[in-house]
N, C-alpha and C positions, 0 to 999 in steps of 0.2 A: 950489263949496261943500262944502267934505266929506258925505259920503253917510253916517246914523248910522242904526240901524236898535237902537229899543229895544222890548223883548222884556218883559211887564209885565200882568197879569190884569187888574190896575182900570182898564173903561172909564176914569171921569173920570178917571185919573191920566193914563192917556196921552194923551187930550186936550190938557190940561193945558201938559203936556211938549212935548210937538208945536209946539202950538204958543208957547210959551216958547223952544225954542231954536232952532223959525225964524226969534223977530225978531233972537233972536242968533247969524244968518247960518251955522245950521245946515241941509241936507235931511234931516230928520227926517224919517223913516220906525216905524210902529209893529207890533207884533205881537200878539195875546193869547194866546201858547202856545209853548212851546218848539217842537212840529210846524210850525207856521205859522209861526216863525222861521225855524226849518234850513229851510223850502224858501222863504220869503224867500232866504236866503244859496245858497241853489241853483243859484233863476235870476237871480241880479240879483248884483253885484260892491257891496259896504261900505268902509267908510273904517275906520268901527268899528262894535262893536257893544257894547250897555249889554243888562246879563242883569240880574232883581230876584231875590233869592235865592227867599223866599215866594211859590210860583203850586203851583195842582194841576195833578199828572200833576206831570209831570218838574221839579225843584224847579234854583233855579238852577245850581247846583254839576252835577248831569247836563247841562245843559245845554250851558254851556262844554266838558262834554267829549264831546256830540254835537261841537262849533263845532273842538275841536280837535282831532280828527279829519280836519277841510280837510285839502288841499295847500298851502293858503297862508291859512292864518284870518288876521282882523282881529284887529287886541287890545279887549280885553276890559275894561271899565269896570262894573265889580259895584257893587248897586244893591239896599239891604234899611234899612225901617225898624230893624230891629235894631241894638243894640248892643254888641252881644257880643263881645268881642275873634275869642273861637276862631270865629266865621264869617269876622272877615275876615283872618282868619291861611289859614283854610280858599280863601276864592277865592284869594288870591295864593299858598298854595300850587300849588294848579290853573293860575297861570298869569294869575289875572289883574291886568293894567298897570295897574290902580289899583281904591281903594273908596272909598265913596262913602256915609255916612248918609243917609237919605229922611226930609224934614222937608216939610211942606205952605207955599210962600211964596216969595218971590223970591230970596232966601238960601241954598236947596235949587237952585233956578234957577240961578243966579250962579254954583254950586260945584260944578253938574255940569258949565256951561257950563268954565269953567274946568277939570276932567278931564281934558273931550274936547282940549280945546285941547295939554293937554300933552298925553297921551298921543299924539295925531295928531301934534305936534311930535319924540314921542320915538322914536316909529313911524316917522319922513318920515328921521332921524339916520340907527337902522340899515339903515334901505333904503340910505340915500347910503354907510352903511359898505361893508355885505356889497356895493354894485356897487364901490365905487375898490377895495375887495378884490378882486372876481374883475378887473376889471378888473388889478390888477397883476396876477397869479399869468398870469394871459393874458401880457403883455409880459413877464414876467420867463421867459414857457414861451417866446416867440418870440425872446423875447435867447438864449436858450440853445441853441433849435434851429442858429441863426447863428452862435453860437458852435464848436454844434457843426462844420457845414459847413463856416465856417473855419478848425477845423480840421487836418480832414479834407484839406483841400485845401491845405492850408499841410505836409501829410503828405507826399500824395501828391508835389509839389513839390517839396518836400526828398528824396523818393527816387528821386525824377529825378534832381535838379542829383546824390544824392550814387555811381548808378551809373554819370554823365557822366564823375564823379572817377576812379574805379576802373577805369575801359574807357580812360581818362588814364594811367591809372597802369601798366598792364599792358607799353604800346602807348611808358612812356618808355625811352628807351635806359640815360639811366643811374641807377644807383643812388639819386643824393641825389635826384635828383626823384621816382623811385618812391615812393621814404619818404617827401618829402616830400605828394608826393599821396593814397596813405593812409592819413598825420597829419591831414589834409581830408577826407579823405570820412568819416572816422571822427569825427572833430567835426561833421560834419555831421548821421552818422546817430544821435550823441548827444542833438540836440532833437528830430529828425526823428520818435528812438521817445518823448519826454514827449505833442508831439500827436497824438500813434497812441493813444496811451492815451487821451486827455484827447477823441477820438473815439466812441473804442469803451468808456466806459465809461458807465456813468450819473452818474460825477462830471468835473464838468467846472475844479472850478479845486483838486482837489489831484491827486497822482498816487500808484499804487501802488507803493513804491521795492521788495518783492520782486518785483514783476510784473516792474517797469522795467527794474531794475539786469540781471534774470538772462538778462533778454532781449540787453541791451548787450551784455551781459560776454559769452552766445553769442557775439552777433558781431565781437567782437571777438578771442577766439580763434580763430574760423573766419578773421578775413583774415590774421592768424600762426601757425598754425602749421598748417603743408600735410597735402594730403588724406592719411587715411589713418595718421597719425601720434597719439601719446596726446596728449589736451585735459593739458594744466600748470597749471589753473587751477581755483582750490577755491576757493567764497565763501559767506558767511550772513550773510545781509539781515534786521535784526527785522522784524515786523510794522507799519510806520511809512510813516505819511501825510504828507508832503506839496508845501507850495502849488506853483504849477508853476513859478512862477521860482528858488525852490531847489531844485526838486526837475534844474531844464535846469543848475545850475552842478555839483552830484553828478553827474552825469551826465558832463560835462564832466571834471570833478577826477579821475575815476574810470577814467573812457578814456585821457586823457593819463599820469596812475599806471598803469595798467595795458600799457597799449604802452609806456610806455620800461622795462617789466620785460621784457617780448617785446623789446624789442632790445638793450636792456644787458647783463642782471639774468646771460646764460648763455651760452657758446656752441650752436650750432645741433648739435653733437653730444652735450650738454651733456644731461640727464638734470638738472630740476630743476623745482619749483614756485612755483605764485605763488597768494599767499593771496587776498579779500577781506574783511574785514568791515563793516559797518556795524548796530550793534547800539547800543540806549536806552542811555544815563545818565540814567537818573529819569527823571521825566515832563517835564520842558521839554527836554533837551538829550540829539544820538545822539554819536558818534565812530564816524569811520572812519577802516580802518583797511587802508594795502595794504603788502606784504611780500613778501620774499624770502628765498633763503638762498644767493644766488649772487657775482660777485668786489665786489660794495661798492665802493664811489670815497673819496678821497681829501680830508681836509675841506680844505675850498680850491680842488680840482678844481674848473674849469670844466665849462660842462655840453658833454653829448654833444649832436652837432647842431646845426641854430639856434637852440636856446634858446626858440623859441616859447612848445613849449610849458608850461613852467617859468616862461614865463612868465604863459603861460593858467592856469593854478593856481594860482598869486598872486593875478589877478586874478578868478576864479572863488571862491575862500576867500575874498578882501576881499567878495564882493557875497554873503555870510553871515556875517559880522560876525567871520570867524578865521580863524587863518593854518593853512600848514602847518608841521609839527614832520617835521623830519627827521634820526634817528638810522642813523646810518653804524659801519662797522667796514671788517676785512677780508676776511666774509663777512655778506654780505647786506646789502640798507637795507630800511627801515621809515617808511612815512610815514603820519602820524597826524594828525586831524583832530579841535577837539570842533567844535561849532554847535547852536544852536540851533533846536526844532522846527517 
């Protein structure tokens, strides 16, 4: 049974309302002043408070302000004999859940009881909504924490696998086997770097491309450039965030194209630059470009190496809803890709 406190200085009306509301299944208590009502609210919980407008001392609006100061104030139904619209507007602006004009008779009691039920039902719905939202936030926080932990573990596992492949490459006897293992190690690194970004940043569904690709390209350069040798890699990455799966595809494409340029564009003793750019093309697309000034190749010439890298690039480009355009000549190769952000 809902507990309601009715605050009104009219002794006779308080008694009538108490009896009428108890007949209508409300646990009704009363108070003769704002001070007495606040004391009752401080001492015990109520589901709803009805406040009369005209009272000596503190009127209904002042009483509402005192109730609003509670940590979890109950909803308020404002009651007055005045039909002035300014009183209703003032009460509702002050936070009243409903407004009832006071008269004498069963119609008033029915109207008051109806107002109580509607306000209590709305309050119940609001509490349920707040509880559901709090539960959902907690669930999302737990899922986010679990996802970050999963990305952390995946990144660690991939780094271990990458290190093992690197060790195997260093001990391989054939140059072809070493090159294949290095390629595999870099493909693993491209994926591991995405997971590292996901667990180490506040975002768990997108990846910051400048941070991701700059680290990835530095690692690729370290793999192919001998210690102490001057770097040949230049890159410009726009401040773009991509969904995780798209970032993985871009990382694999960049790794394959740059590694291929390191392996085939220039002779070991020949200086040369490899340039990477990923720039916005409007608000919805980006352009990825990898180019060099090396020896180039002839149109129709088969892939150098196993051809696995070329297949991977095509597959990753397709996952981005795009394809790779290759411009080649006697000197230099340029690979370009347009894709949606």
